[in-house]
PDB file with SEQRES, HELIX, SHEET and CRYST1 records, atoms N, CA, C and O in Angstrom:
SEQRES   1 A   90  MET GLU THR TRP HIS ILE THR VAL ARG GLY ARG VAL GLN          
SEQRES   2 A   90  GLY VAL GLY TYR ARG ALA ALA CYS GLU GLY HIS ALA ILE          
SEQRES   3 A   90  ARG LEU GLY LEU GLY GLY TRP VAL ARG ASN ARG SER ASP          
SEQRES   4 A   90  GLY SER VAL GLU VAL MET ALA TYR GLY SER PRO GLU ARG          
SEQRES   5 A   90  LEU GLU ARG LEU ARG GLU TRP MET LEU ALA GLY PRO PRO          
SEQRES   6 A   90  ALA ALA ARG VAL ASP GLU LEU GLN VAL ALA PRO GLY LYS          
SEQRES   7 A   90  GLY LYS PHE ALA ASP PHE GLU MET ARG PRO THR LEU              
HELIX    1 AA1 TYR A   17  ARG A   27  1                                  11    
HELIX    2 AA2 PRO A   50  ALA A   62  1                                  13    
SHEET    1 AA1 5 ARG A  68  PRO A  76  0                                        
SHEET    2 AA1 5 GLU A   2  ARG A  11 -1                                        
SHEET    3 AA1 5 VAL A  42  GLY A  48 -1                                        
SHEET    4 AA1 5 GLY A  31  ASN A  36 -1                                        
SHEET    5 AA1 5 PHE A  84  MET A  86  1                                        
CRYST1    1.000    1.000    1.000  90.00  90.00  90.00 P 1           1          
ATOM      1  N   MET A   1      92.953 102.463  85.199  1.00  0.00           N  
ATOM      2  CA  MET A   1      93.965 102.141  86.236  1.00  0.00           C  
ATOM      3  C   MET A   1      94.563 103.400  86.823  1.00  0.00           C  
ATOM      4  O   MET A   1      94.835 104.369  86.114  1.00  0.00           O  
ATOM      5  N   GLU A   2      94.760 103.373  88.106  1.00  0.00           N  
ATOM      6  CA  GLU A   2      95.346 104.517  88.853  1.00  0.00           C  
ATOM      7  C   GLU A   2      96.457 104.057  89.781  1.00  0.00           C  
ATOM      8  O   GLU A   2      96.588 102.876  90.105  1.00  0.00           O  
ATOM      9  N   THR A   3      97.263 105.053  90.203  1.00  0.00           N  
ATOM     10  CA  THR A   3      98.270 104.814  91.225  1.00  0.00           C  
ATOM     11  C   THR A   3      97.970 105.767  92.396  1.00  0.00           C  
ATOM     12  O   THR A   3      97.852 106.975  92.195  1.00  0.00           O  
ATOM     13  N   TRP A   4      97.850 105.242  93.573  1.00  0.00           N  
ATOM     14  CA  TRP A   4      97.570 106.030  94.777  1.00  0.00           C  
ATOM     15  C   TRP A   4      98.779 105.952  95.743  1.00  0.00           C  
ATOM     16  O   TRP A   4      99.346 104.884  95.971  1.00  0.00           O  
ATOM     17  N   HIS A   5      99.141 107.102  96.290  1.00  0.00           N  
ATOM     18  CA  HIS A   5     100.177 107.161  97.328  1.00  0.00           C  
ATOM     19  C   HIS A   5      99.420 107.311  98.608  1.00  0.00           C  
ATOM     20  O   HIS A   5      98.672 108.274  98.778  1.00  0.00           O  
ATOM     21  N   ILE A   6      99.598 106.358  99.539  1.00  0.00           N  
ATOM     22  CA  ILE A   6      98.800 106.347 100.785  1.00  0.00           C  
ATOM     23  C   ILE A   6      99.813 106.359 101.971  1.00  0.00           C  
ATOM     24  O   ILE A   6     100.782 105.600 101.996  1.00  0.00           O  
ATOM     25  N   THR A   7      99.544 107.234 102.923  1.00  0.00           N  
ATOM     26  CA  THR A   7     100.372 107.281 104.130  1.00  0.00           C  
ATOM     27  C   THR A   7      99.449 107.108 105.296  1.00  0.00           C  
ATOM     28  O   THR A   7      98.398 107.745 105.361  1.00  0.00           O  
ATOM     29  N   VAL A   8      99.816 106.273 106.201  1.00  0.00           N  
ATOM     30  CA  VAL A   8      99.072 106.018 107.375  1.00  0.00           C  
ATOM     31  C   VAL A   8      99.920 106.219 108.629  1.00  0.00           C  
ATOM     32  O   VAL A   8     101.084 105.821 108.673  1.00  0.00           O  
ATOM     33  N   ARG A   9      99.319 106.846 109.654  1.00  0.00           N  
ATOM     34  CA  ARG A   9      99.987 107.189 110.924  1.00  0.00           C  
ATOM     35  C   ARG A   9      99.196 106.698 112.094  1.00  0.00           C  
ATOM     36  O   ARG A   9      97.968 106.613 112.054  1.00  0.00           O  
ATOM     37  N   GLY A  10      99.898 106.383 113.116  1.00  0.00           N  
ATOM     38  CA  GLY A  10      99.319 105.860 114.386  1.00  0.00           C  
ATOM     39  C   GLY A  10     100.205 104.750 114.888  1.00  0.00           C  
ATOM     40  O   GLY A  10     101.423 104.798 114.713  1.00  0.00           O  
ATOM     41  N   ARG A  11      99.596 103.726 115.526  1.00  0.00           N  
ATOM     42  CA  ARG A  11     100.433 102.545 115.940  1.00  0.00           C  
ATOM     43  C   ARG A  11     100.383 101.604 114.783  1.00  0.00           C  
ATOM     44  O   ARG A  11      99.543 100.706 114.732  1.00  0.00           O  
ATOM     45  N   VAL A  12     101.320 101.812 113.810  1.00  0.00           N  
ATOM     46  CA  VAL A  12     101.268 101.007 112.595  1.00  0.00           C  
ATOM     47  C   VAL A  12     102.636 100.379 112.272  1.00  0.00           C  
ATOM     48  O   VAL A  12     102.842  99.807 111.201  1.00  0.00           O  
ATOM     49  N   GLN A  13     103.533 100.503 113.210  1.00  0.00           N  
ATOM     50  CA  GLN A  13     104.846  99.749 113.080  1.00  0.00           C  
ATOM     51  C   GLN A  13     105.000  98.854 114.321  1.00  0.00           C  
ATOM     52  O   GLN A  13     104.668  99.229 115.446  1.00  0.00           O  
ATOM     53  N   GLY A  14     105.525  97.646 114.046  1.00  0.00           N  
ATOM     54  CA  GLY A  14     105.709  96.707 115.178  1.00  0.00           C  
ATOM     55  C   GLY A  14     104.472  95.937 115.454  1.00  0.00           C  
ATOM     56  O   GLY A  14     104.461  95.201 116.441  1.00  0.00           O  
ATOM     57  N   VAL A  15     103.413  96.026 114.676  1.00  0.00           N  
ATOM     58  CA  VAL A  15     102.167  95.357 114.872  1.00  0.00           C  
ATOM     59  C   VAL A  15     101.749  94.479 113.651  1.00  0.00           C  
ATOM     60  O   VAL A  15     100.615  94.004 113.591  1.00  0.00           O  
ATOM     61  N   GLY A  16     102.625  94.284 112.739  1.00  0.00           N  
ATOM     62  CA  GLY A  16     102.336  93.414 111.563  1.00  0.00           C  
ATOM     63  C   GLY A  16     101.598  94.202 110.491  1.00  0.00           C  
ATOM     64  O   GLY A  16     101.082  93.593 109.554  1.00  0.00           O  
ATOM     65  N   TYR A  17     101.523  95.510 110.581  1.00  0.00           N  
ATOM     66  CA  TYR A  17     100.725  96.238 109.563  1.00  0.00           C  
ATOM     67  C   TYR A  17     101.291  96.121 108.220  1.00  0.00           C  
ATOM     68  O   TYR A  17     100.546  95.886 107.269  1.00  0.00           O  
ATOM     69  N   ARG A  18     102.591  96.271 108.064  1.00  0.00           N  
ATOM     70  CA  ARG A  18     103.133  96.220 106.665  1.00  0.00           C  
ATOM     71  C   ARG A  18     102.985  94.888 106.012  1.00  0.00           C  
ATOM     72  O   ARG A  18     102.629  94.812 104.836  1.00  0.00           O  
ATOM     73  N   ALA A  19     103.246  93.825 106.740  1.00  0.00           N  
ATOM     74  CA  ALA A  19     103.066  92.488 106.148  1.00  0.00           C  
ATOM     75  C   ALA A  19     101.544  92.204 105.808  1.00  0.00           C  
ATOM     76  O   ALA A  19     101.206  91.681 104.746  1.00  0.00           O  
ATOM     77  N   ALA A  20     100.682  92.580 106.766  1.00  0.00           N  
ATOM     78  CA  ALA A  20      99.240  92.399 106.429  1.00  0.00           C  
ATOM     79  C   ALA A  20      98.779  93.230 105.241  1.00  0.00           C  
ATOM     80  O   ALA A  20      97.970  92.787 104.427  1.00  0.00           O  
ATOM     81  N   CYS A  21      99.291  94.397 105.163  1.00  0.00           N  
ATOM     82  CA  CYS A  21      98.976  95.260 103.990  1.00  0.00           C  
ATOM     83  C   CYS A  21      99.429  94.635 102.697  1.00  0.00           C  
ATOM     84  O   CYS A  21      98.686  94.604 101.716  1.00  0.00           O  
ATOM     85  N   GLU A  22     100.643  94.137 102.693  1.00  0.00           N  
ATOM     86  CA  GLU A  22     101.173  93.477 101.517  1.00  0.00           C  
ATOM     87  C   GLU A  22     100.248  92.317 101.134  1.00  0.00           C  
ATOM     88  O   GLU A  22      99.860  92.225  99.969  1.00  0.00           O  
ATOM     89  N   GLY A  23      99.895  91.469 102.023  1.00  0.00           N  
ATOM     90  CA  GLY A  23      99.004  90.342 101.765  1.00  0.00           C  
ATOM     91  C   GLY A  23      97.693  90.733 101.259  1.00  0.00           C  
ATOM     92  O   GLY A  23      97.165  90.072 100.365  1.00  0.00           O  
ATOM     93  N   HIS A  24      97.064  91.879 101.825  1.00  0.00           N  
ATOM     94  CA  HIS A  24      95.786  92.334 101.380  1.00  0.00           C  
ATOM     95  C   HIS A  24      95.921  92.901  99.959  1.00  0.00           C  
ATOM     96  O   HIS A  24      95.071  92.615  99.116  1.00  0.00           O  
ATOM     97  N   ALA A  25      96.921  93.662  99.681  1.00  0.00           N  
ATOM     98  CA  ALA A  25      97.074  94.193  98.348  1.00  0.00           C  
ATOM     99  C   ALA A  25      97.275  93.077  97.280  1.00  0.00           C  
ATOM    100  O   ALA A  25      96.786  93.178  96.155  1.00  0.00           O  
ATOM    101  N   ILE A  26      97.989  92.046  97.668  1.00  0.00           N  
ATOM    102  CA  ILE A  26      98.249  90.970  96.709  1.00  0.00           C  
ATOM    103  C   ILE A  26      96.872  90.223  96.480  1.00  0.00           C  
ATOM    104  O   ILE A  26      96.557  89.857  95.348  1.00  0.00           O  
ATOM    105  N   ARG A  27      96.090  90.011  97.537  1.00  0.00           N  
ATOM    106  CA  ARG A  27      94.746  89.386  97.392  1.00  0.00           C  
ATOM    107  C   ARG A  27      93.851  90.189  96.479  1.00  0.00           C  
ATOM    108  O   ARG A  27      93.044  89.634  95.733  1.00  0.00           O  
ATOM    109  N   LEU A  28      94.003  91.544  96.544  1.00  0.00           N  
ATOM    110  CA  LEU A  28      93.218  92.418  95.717  1.00  0.00           C  
ATOM    111  C   LEU A  28      93.709  92.527  94.304  1.00  0.00           C  
ATOM    112  O   LEU A  28      93.064  93.175  93.479  1.00  0.00           O  
ATOM    113  N   GLY A  29      94.855  91.900  93.988  1.00  0.00           N  
ATOM    114  CA  GLY A  29      95.455  91.955  92.684  1.00  0.00           C  
ATOM    115  C   GLY A  29      96.141  93.365  92.333  1.00  0.00           C  
ATOM    116  O   GLY A  29      96.242  93.742  91.166  1.00  0.00           O  
ATOM    117  N   LEU A  30      96.561  94.044  93.317  1.00  0.00           N  
ATOM    118  CA  LEU A  30      97.222  95.325  93.132  1.00  0.00           C  
ATOM    119  C   LEU A  30      98.683  95.196  92.917  1.00  0.00           C  
ATOM    120  O   LEU A  30      99.271  94.197  93.330  1.00  0.00           O  
ATOM    121  N   GLY A  31      99.317  96.172  92.280  1.00  0.00           N  
ATOM    122  CA  GLY A  31     100.742  96.263  92.144  1.00  0.00           C  
ATOM    123  C   GLY A  31     101.190  97.414  93.053  1.00  0.00           C  
ATOM    124  O   GLY A  31     100.392  98.240  93.495  1.00  0.00           O  
ATOM    125  N   GLY A  32     102.505  97.429  93.310  1.00  0.00           N  
ATOM    126  CA  GLY A  32     103.072  98.461  94.124  1.00  0.00           C  
ATOM    127  C   GLY A  32     103.961  98.029  95.203  1.00  0.00           C  
ATOM    128  O   GLY A  32     104.609  96.987  95.110  1.00  0.00           O  
ATOM    129  N   TRP A  33     104.014  98.834  96.271  1.00  0.00           N  
ATOM    130  CA  TRP A  33     104.905  98.455  97.406  1.00  0.00           C  
ATOM    131  C   TRP A  33     104.405  99.097  98.726  1.00  0.00           C  
ATOM    132  O   TRP A  33     103.588 100.018  98.717  1.00  0.00           O  
ATOM    133  N   VAL A  34     104.896  98.606  99.790  1.00  0.00           N  
ATOM    134  CA  VAL A  34     104.623  99.160 101.166  1.00  0.00           C  
ATOM    135  C   VAL A  34     105.965  99.196 101.926  1.00  0.00           C  
ATOM    136  O   VAL A  34     106.796  98.299 101.782  1.00  0.00           O  
ATOM    137  N   ARG A  35     106.155 100.244 102.732  1.00  0.00           N  
ATOM    138  CA  ARG A  35     107.379 100.289 103.543  1.00  0.00           C  
ATOM    139  C   ARG A  35     107.082 101.148 104.788  1.00  0.00           C  
ATOM    140  O   ARG A  35     106.199 102.005 104.808  1.00  0.00           O  
ATOM    141  N   ASN A  36     107.867 100.859 105.796  1.00  0.00           N  
ATOM    142  CA  ASN A  36     107.851 101.689 107.026  1.00  0.00           C  
ATOM    143  C   ASN A  36     108.717 102.889 106.745  1.00  0.00           C  
ATOM    144  O   ASN A  36     109.699 102.824 106.006  1.00  0.00           O  
ATOM    145  N   ARG A  37     108.316 104.010 107.369  1.00  0.00           N  
ATOM    146  CA  ARG A  37     109.102 105.278 107.325  1.00  0.00           C  
ATOM    147  C   ARG A  37     109.777 105.503 108.655  1.00  0.00           C  
ATOM    148  O   ARG A  37     109.267 105.052 109.680  1.00  0.00           O  
ATOM    149  N   SER A  38     110.890 106.175 108.678  1.00  0.00           N  
ATOM    150  CA  SER A  38     111.609 106.377 109.892  1.00  0.00           C  
ATOM    151  C   SER A  38     110.805 107.281 110.824  1.00  0.00           C  
ATOM    152  O   SER A  38     111.103 107.334 112.017  1.00  0.00           O  
ATOM    153  N   ASP A  39     109.799 107.992 110.321  1.00  0.00           N  
ATOM    154  CA  ASP A  39     108.978 108.853 111.248  1.00  0.00           C  
ATOM    155  C   ASP A  39     107.857 108.084 111.929  1.00  0.00           C  
ATOM    156  O   ASP A  39     107.036 108.682 112.625  1.00  0.00           O  
ATOM    157  N   GLY A  40     107.806 106.744 111.737  1.00  0.00           N  
ATOM    158  CA  GLY A  40     106.853 105.941 112.359  1.00  0.00           C  
ATOM    159  C   GLY A  40     105.545 105.646 111.547  1.00  0.00           C  
ATOM    160  O   GLY A  40     104.650 104.938 112.009  1.00  0.00           O  
ATOM    161  N   SER A  41     105.489 106.224 110.327  1.00  0.00           N  
ATOM    162  CA  SER A  41     104.336 106.015 109.450  1.00  0.00           C  
ATOM    163  C   SER A  41     104.597 104.820 108.537  1.00  0.00           C  
ATOM    164  O   SER A  41     105.717 104.316 108.454  1.00  0.00           O  
ATOM    165  N   VAL A  42     103.591 104.400 107.887  1.00  0.00           N  
ATOM    166  CA  VAL A  42     103.665 103.354 106.812  1.00  0.00           C  
ATOM    167  C   VAL A  42     103.257 104.017 105.493  1.00  0.00           C  
ATOM    168  O   VAL A  42     102.249 104.722 105.435  1.00  0.00           O  
ATOM    169  N   GLU A  43     104.026 103.793 104.458  1.00  0.00           N  
ATOM    170  CA  GLU A  43     103.832 104.357 103.161  1.00  0.00           C  
ATOM    171  C   GLU A  43     103.455 103.309 102.118  1.00  0.00           C  
ATOM    172  O   GLU A  43     104.037 102.224 102.125  1.00  0.00           O  
ATOM    173  N   VAL A  44     102.523 103.580 101.237  1.00  0.00           N  
ATOM    174  CA  VAL A  44     102.114 102.646 100.264  1.00  0.00           C  
ATOM    175  C   VAL A  44     101.994 103.363  98.878  1.00  0.00           C  
ATOM    176  O   VAL A  44     101.463 104.466  98.754  1.00  0.00           O  
ATOM    177  N   MET A  45     102.495 102.695  97.919  1.00  0.00           N  
ATOM    178  CA  MET A  45     102.272 103.148  96.498  1.00  0.00           C  
ATOM    179  C   MET A  45     101.513 101.951  95.864  1.00  0.00           C  
ATOM    180  O   MET A  45     102.082 100.868  95.727  1.00  0.00           O  
ATOM    181  N   ALA A  46     100.276 102.141  95.493  1.00  0.00           N  
ATOM    182  CA  ALA A  46      99.464 101.044  94.966  1.00  0.00           C  
ATOM    183  C   ALA A  46      98.897 101.387  93.624  1.00  0.00           C  
ATOM    184  O   ALA A  46      98.476 102.523  93.404  1.00  0.00           O  
ATOM    185  N   TYR A  47      98.872 100.408  92.688  1.00  0.00           N  
ATOM    186  CA  TYR A  47      98.421 100.556  91.344  1.00  0.00           C  
ATOM    187  C   TYR A  47      97.375  99.539  91.055  1.00  0.00           C  
ATOM    188  O   TYR A  47      97.559  98.348  91.305  1.00  0.00           O  
ATOM    189  N   GLY A  48      96.243 100.013  90.513  1.00  0.00           N  
ATOM    190  CA  GLY A  48      95.173  99.101  90.133  1.00  0.00           C  
ATOM    191  C   GLY A  48      93.899  99.928  89.839  1.00  0.00           C  
ATOM    192  O   GLY A  48      93.911 101.150  89.692  1.00  0.00           O  
ATOM    193  N   SER A  49      92.795  99.142  89.766  1.00  0.00           N  
ATOM    194  CA  SER A  49      91.520  99.832  89.469  1.00  0.00           C  
ATOM    195  C   SER A  49      91.055 100.684  90.687  1.00  0.00           C  
ATOM    196  O   SER A  49      91.347 100.338  91.832  1.00  0.00           O  
ATOM    197  N   PRO A  50      90.379 101.725  90.442  1.00  0.00           N  
ATOM    198  CA  PRO A  50      89.927 102.623  91.579  1.00  0.00           C  
ATOM    199  C   PRO A  50      89.103 101.858  92.548  1.00  0.00           C  
ATOM    200  O   PRO A  50      89.191 102.170  93.736  1.00  0.00           O  
ATOM    201  N   GLU A  51      88.305 100.885  92.183  1.00  0.00           N  
ATOM    202  CA  GLU A  51      87.517 100.085  93.118  1.00  0.00           C  
ATOM    203  C   GLU A  51      88.358  99.261  94.016  1.00  0.00           C  
ATOM    204  O   GLU A  51      88.096  99.186  95.217  1.00  0.00           O  
ATOM    205  N   ARG A  52      89.402  98.615  93.454  1.00  0.00           N  
ATOM    206  CA  ARG A  52      90.279  97.840  94.313  1.00  0.00           C  
ATOM    207  C   ARG A  52      91.159  98.671  95.211  1.00  0.00           C  
ATOM    208  O   ARG A  52      91.441  98.297  96.350  1.00  0.00           O  
ATOM    209  N   LEU A  53      91.604  99.833  94.674  1.00  0.00           N  
ATOM    210  CA  LEU A  53      92.379 100.761  95.489  1.00  0.00           C  
ATOM    211  C   LEU A  53      91.485 101.285  96.665  1.00  0.00           C  
ATOM    212  O   LEU A  53      91.991 101.451  97.775  1.00  0.00           O  
ATOM    213  N   GLU A  54      90.242 101.532  96.447  1.00  0.00           N  
ATOM    214  CA  GLU A  54      89.366 101.918  97.492  1.00  0.00           C  
ATOM    215  C   GLU A  54      89.150 100.855  98.552  1.00  0.00           C  
ATOM    216  O   GLU A  54      88.982 101.168  99.730  1.00  0.00           O  
ATOM    217  N   ARG A  55      89.156  99.612  98.138  1.00  0.00           N  
ATOM    218  CA  ARG A  55      89.076  98.511  99.089  1.00  0.00           C  
ATOM    219  C   ARG A  55      90.312  98.396  99.990  1.00  0.00           C  
ATOM    220  O   ARG A  55      90.222  98.094 101.180  1.00  0.00           O  
ATOM    221  N   LEU A  56      91.483  98.654  99.359  1.00  0.00           N  
ATOM    222  CA  LEU A  56      92.712  98.662 100.107  1.00  0.00           C  
ATOM    223  C   LEU A  56      92.691  99.862 101.098  1.00  0.00           C  
ATOM    224  O   LEU A  56      93.052  99.705 102.264  1.00  0.00           O  
ATOM    225  N   ARG A  57      92.273 101.033 100.635  1.00  0.00           N  
ATOM    226  CA  ARG A  57      92.192 102.190 101.572  1.00  0.00           C  
ATOM    227  C   ARG A  57      91.262 101.896 102.727  1.00  0.00           C  
ATOM    228  O   ARG A  57      91.597 102.248 103.858  1.00  0.00           O  
ATOM    229  N   GLU A  58      90.128 101.279 102.520  1.00  0.00           N  
ATOM    230  CA  GLU A  58      89.180 100.913 103.584  1.00  0.00           C  
ATOM    231  C   GLU A  58      89.811 100.012 104.539  1.00  0.00           C  
ATOM    232  O   GLU A  58      89.655 100.195 105.746  1.00  0.00           O  
ATOM    233  N   TRP A  59      90.580  98.960 104.040  1.00  0.00           N  
ATOM    234  CA  TRP A  59      91.254  98.005 104.966  1.00  0.00           C  
ATOM    235  C   TRP A  59      92.320  98.814 105.784  1.00  0.00           C  
ATOM    236  O   TRP A  59      92.441  98.626 106.995  1.00  0.00           O  
ATOM    237  N   MET A  60      93.079  99.704 105.110  1.00  0.00           N  
ATOM    238  CA  MET A  60      94.129 100.417 105.798  1.00  0.00           C  
ATOM    239  C   MET A  60      93.632 101.291 106.878  1.00  0.00           C  
ATOM    240  O   MET A  60      94.414 101.602 107.777  1.00  0.00           O  
ATOM    241  N   LEU A  61      92.350 101.745 106.887  1.00  0.00           N  
ATOM    242  CA  LEU A  61      91.825 102.525 107.948  1.00  0.00           C  
ATOM    243  C   LEU A  61      91.780 101.792 109.316  1.00  0.00           C  
ATOM    244  O   LEU A  61      91.846 102.401 110.384  1.00  0.00           O  
ATOM    245  N   ALA A  62      91.670 100.504 109.218  1.00  0.00           N  
ATOM    246  CA  ALA A  62      91.663  99.698 110.391  1.00  0.00           C  
ATOM    247  C   ALA A  62      92.945  98.945 110.611  1.00  0.00           C  
ATOM    248  O   ALA A  62      93.471  98.923 111.724  1.00  0.00           O  
ATOM    249  N   GLY A  63      93.484  98.295 109.519  1.00  0.00           N  
ATOM    250  CA  GLY A  63      94.683  97.548 109.608  1.00  0.00           C  
ATOM    251  C   GLY A  63      94.444  96.239 110.397  1.00  0.00           C  
ATOM    252  O   GLY A  63      93.309  95.841 110.663  1.00  0.00           O  
ATOM    253  N   PRO A  64      95.557  95.602 110.752  1.00  0.00           N  
ATOM    254  CA  PRO A  64      95.465  94.354 111.536  1.00  0.00           C  
ATOM    255  C   PRO A  64      94.993  94.667 112.978  1.00  0.00           C  
ATOM    256  O   PRO A  64      95.001  95.826 113.394  1.00  0.00           O  
ATOM    257  N   PRO A  65      94.578  93.615 113.741  1.00  0.00           N  
ATOM    258  CA  PRO A  65      93.987  93.841 115.041  1.00  0.00           C  
ATOM    259  C   PRO A  65      94.836  94.695 116.064  1.00  0.00           C  
ATOM    260  O   PRO A  65      94.259  95.455 116.842  1.00  0.00           O  
ATOM    261  N   ALA A  66      96.128  94.574 116.057  1.00  0.00           N  
ATOM    262  CA  ALA A  66      96.959  95.326 117.052  1.00  0.00           C  
ATOM    263  C   ALA A  66      97.208  96.774 116.614  1.00  0.00           C  
ATOM    264  O   ALA A  66      97.784  97.551 117.376  1.00  0.00           O  
ATOM    265  N   ALA A  67      96.807  97.130 115.467  1.00  0.00           N  
ATOM    266  CA  ALA A  67      97.144  98.539 114.942  1.00  0.00           C  
ATOM    267  C   ALA A  67      96.081  99.512 115.447  1.00  0.00           C  
ATOM    268  O   ALA A  67      94.957  99.142 115.788  1.00  0.00           O  
ATOM    269  N   ARG A  68      96.494 100.746 115.474  1.00  0.00           N  
ATOM    270  CA  ARG A  68      95.631 101.904 115.716  1.00  0.00           C  
ATOM    271  C   ARG A  68      95.947 102.956 114.667  1.00  0.00           C  
ATOM    272  O   ARG A  68      97.057 103.489 114.655  1.00  0.00           O  
ATOM    273  N   VAL A  69      95.013 103.267 113.793  1.00  0.00           N  
ATOM    274  CA  VAL A  69      95.201 104.222 112.734  1.00  0.00           C  
ATOM    275  C   VAL A  69      94.658 105.531 113.194  1.00  0.00           C  
ATOM    276  O   VAL A  69      93.469 105.627 113.496  1.00  0.00           O  
ATOM    277  N   ASP A  70      95.505 106.579 113.264  1.00  0.00           N  
ATOM    278  CA  ASP A  70      95.114 107.929 113.675  1.00  0.00           C  
ATOM    279  C   ASP A  70      94.824 108.815 112.460  1.00  0.00           C  
ATOM    280  O   ASP A  70      93.973 109.704 112.510  1.00  0.00           O  
ATOM    281  N   GLU A  71      95.576 108.544 111.331  1.00  0.00           N  
ATOM    282  CA  GLU A  71      95.452 109.412 110.178  1.00  0.00           C  
ATOM    283  C   GLU A  71      95.804 108.602 108.895  1.00  0.00           C  
ATOM    284  O   GLU A  71      96.739 107.802 108.866  1.00  0.00           O  
ATOM    285  N   LEU A  72      95.016 108.857 107.869  1.00  0.00           N  
ATOM    286  CA  LEU A  72      95.315 108.227 106.604  1.00  0.00           C  
ATOM    287  C   LEU A  72      95.213 109.301 105.496  1.00  0.00           C  
ATOM    288  O   LEU A  72      94.205 110.003 105.408  1.00  0.00           O  
ATOM    289  N   GLN A  73      96.231 109.423 104.675  1.00  0.00           N  
ATOM    290  CA  GLN A  73      96.199 110.405 103.573  1.00  0.00           C  
ATOM    291  C   GLN A  73      96.374 109.723 102.281  1.00  0.00           C  
ATOM    292  O   GLN A  73      97.222 108.839 102.157  1.00  0.00           O  
ATOM    293  N   VAL A  74      95.592 110.100 101.288  1.00  0.00           N  
ATOM    294  CA  VAL A  74      95.665 109.558  99.946  1.00  0.00           C  
ATOM    295  C   VAL A  74      95.991 110.657  98.960  1.00  0.00           C  
ATOM    296  O   VAL A  74      95.355 111.710  99.010  1.00  0.00           O  
ATOM    297  N   ALA A  75      96.971 110.466  98.045  1.00  0.00           N  
ATOM    298  CA  ALA A  75      97.280 111.457  97.053  1.00  0.00           C  
ATOM    299  C   ALA A  75      97.574 110.701  95.748  1.00  0.00           C  
ATOM    300  O   ALA A  75      97.769 109.486  95.776  1.00  0.00           O  
ATOM    301  N   PRO A  76      97.606 111.369  94.662  1.00  0.00           N  
ATOM    302  CA  PRO A  76      97.994 110.688  93.409  1.00  0.00           C  
ATOM    303  C   PRO A  76      99.381 110.144  93.501  1.00  0.00           C  
ATOM    304  O   PRO A  76     100.247 110.795  94.085  1.00  0.00           O  
ATOM    305  N   GLY A  77      99.638 108.993  92.959  1.00  0.00           N  
ATOM    306  CA  GLY A  77     100.962 108.374  93.019  1.00  0.00           C  
ATOM    307  C   GLY A  77     101.503 108.328  91.575  1.00  0.00           C  
ATOM    308  O   GLY A  77     100.876 108.729  90.595  1.00  0.00           O  
ATOM    309  N   LYS A  78     102.756 107.786  91.558  1.00  0.00           N  
ATOM    310  CA  LYS A  78     103.439 107.668  90.294  1.00  0.00           C  
ATOM    311  C   LYS A  78     103.872 106.214  90.072  1.00  0.00           C  
ATOM    312  O   LYS A  78     104.229 105.497  91.008  1.00  0.00           O  
ATOM    313  N   GLY A  79     103.827 105.805  88.789  1.00  0.00           N  
ATOM    314  CA  GLY A  79     104.304 104.462  88.449  1.00  0.00           C  
ATOM    315  C   GLY A  79     103.201 103.479  88.191  1.00  0.00           C  
ATOM    316  O   GLY A  79     102.055 103.637  88.612  1.00  0.00           O  
ATOM    317  N   LYS A  80     103.608 102.454  87.477  1.00  0.00           N  
ATOM    318  CA  LYS A  80     102.814 101.268  87.189  1.00  0.00           C  
ATOM    319  C   LYS A  80     103.565 100.076  87.664  1.00  0.00           C  
ATOM    320  O   LYS A  80     104.757  99.932  87.395  1.00  0.00           O  
ATOM    321  N   PHE A  81     102.858  99.184  88.396  1.00  0.00           N  
ATOM    322  CA  PHE A  81     103.548  98.091  89.041  1.00  0.00           C  
ATOM    323  C   PHE A  81     102.814  96.774  88.719  1.00  0.00           C  
ATOM    324  O   PHE A  81     101.587  96.722  88.813  1.00  0.00           O  
ATOM    325  N   ALA A  82     103.552  95.701  88.338  1.00  0.00           N  
ATOM    326  CA  ALA A  82     102.904  94.433  88.052  1.00  0.00           C  
ATOM    327  C   ALA A  82     102.658  93.629  89.348  1.00  0.00           C  
ATOM    328  O   ALA A  82     101.641  92.944  89.460  1.00  0.00           O  
ATOM    329  N   ASP A  83     103.561  93.705  90.303  1.00  0.00           N  
ATOM    330  CA  ASP A  83     103.513  92.958  91.549  1.00  0.00           C  
ATOM    331  C   ASP A  83     103.538  93.949  92.716  1.00  0.00           C  
ATOM    332  O   ASP A  83     103.854  95.131  92.577  1.00  0.00           O  
ATOM    333  N   PHE A  84     103.167  93.360  93.925  1.00  0.00           N  
ATOM    334  CA  PHE A  84     103.211  94.161  95.070  1.00  0.00           C  
ATOM    335  C   PHE A  84     104.285  93.597  96.036  1.00  0.00           C  
ATOM    336  O   PHE A  84     104.318  92.387  96.260  1.00  0.00           O  
ATOM    337  N   GLU A  85     105.138  94.428  96.594  1.00  0.00           N  
ATOM    338  CA  GLU A  85     106.265  93.989  97.402  1.00  0.00           C  
ATOM    339  C   GLU A  85     106.482  94.836  98.689  1.00  0.00           C  
ATOM    340  O   GLU A  85     106.046  95.985  98.756  1.00  0.00           O  
ATOM    341  N   MET A  86     107.137  94.273  99.670  1.00  0.00           N  
ATOM    342  CA  MET A  86     107.498  94.983 100.831  1.00  0.00           C  
ATOM    343  C   MET A  86     108.888  95.587 100.667  1.00  0.00           C  
ATOM    344  O   MET A  86     109.808  94.884 100.251  1.00  0.00           O  
ATOM    345  N   ARG A  87     109.057  96.793 100.961  1.00  0.00           N  
ATOM    346  CA  ARG A  87     110.359  97.484 100.755  1.00  0.00           C  
ATOM    347  C   ARG A  87     110.976  97.815 102.083  1.00  0.00           C  
ATOM    348  O   ARG A  87     110.266  97.860 103.087  1.00  0.00           O  
ATOM    349  N   PRO A  88     112.305  98.056 102.135  1.00  0.00           N  
ATOM    350  CA  PRO A  88     112.985  98.397 103.402  1.00  0.00           C  
ATOM    351  C   PRO A  88     112.515  99.795 103.868  1.00  0.00           C  
ATOM    352  O   PRO A  88     112.054 100.634 103.095  1.00  0.00           O  
ATOM    353  N   THR A  89     112.667  99.968 105.171  1.00  0.00           N  
ATOM    354  CA  THR A  89     112.390 101.331 105.793  1.00  0.00           C  
ATOM    355  C   THR A  89     113.185 102.357 105.140  1.00  0.00           C  
ATOM    356  O   THR A  89     114.353 102.157 104.804  1.00  0.00           O  
ATOM    357  N   LEU A  90     112.506 103.565 104.939  1.00  0.00           N  
ATOM    358  CA  LEU A  90     113.186 104.714 104.426  1.00  0.00           C  
ATOM    359  C   LEU A  90     113.187 105.770 105.435  1.00  0.00           C  
ATOM    360  O   LEU A  90     113.725 106.851 105.196  1.00  0.00           O  
TER     361      LEU A  90                                                      
END                                                                             
């Protein structure tokens, strides 16, 4: 099991990206959280198997139909999470 810290930039706020990401992560059985950042990015801390984390990363490259992803960064994350939740903007 691993924890990944993922940041995505582009047109990812105001297009349902955060809610869709939460739903996709839950369907994959991942733990962690997603939140909007005040700089316009979306931040994810996801915990699970590397294979499922990779599936989330692949989904995040496209996001929901109205989104446009310009950049996606993955780094090692911290924490172990049982559930996946949406957090307030930071």
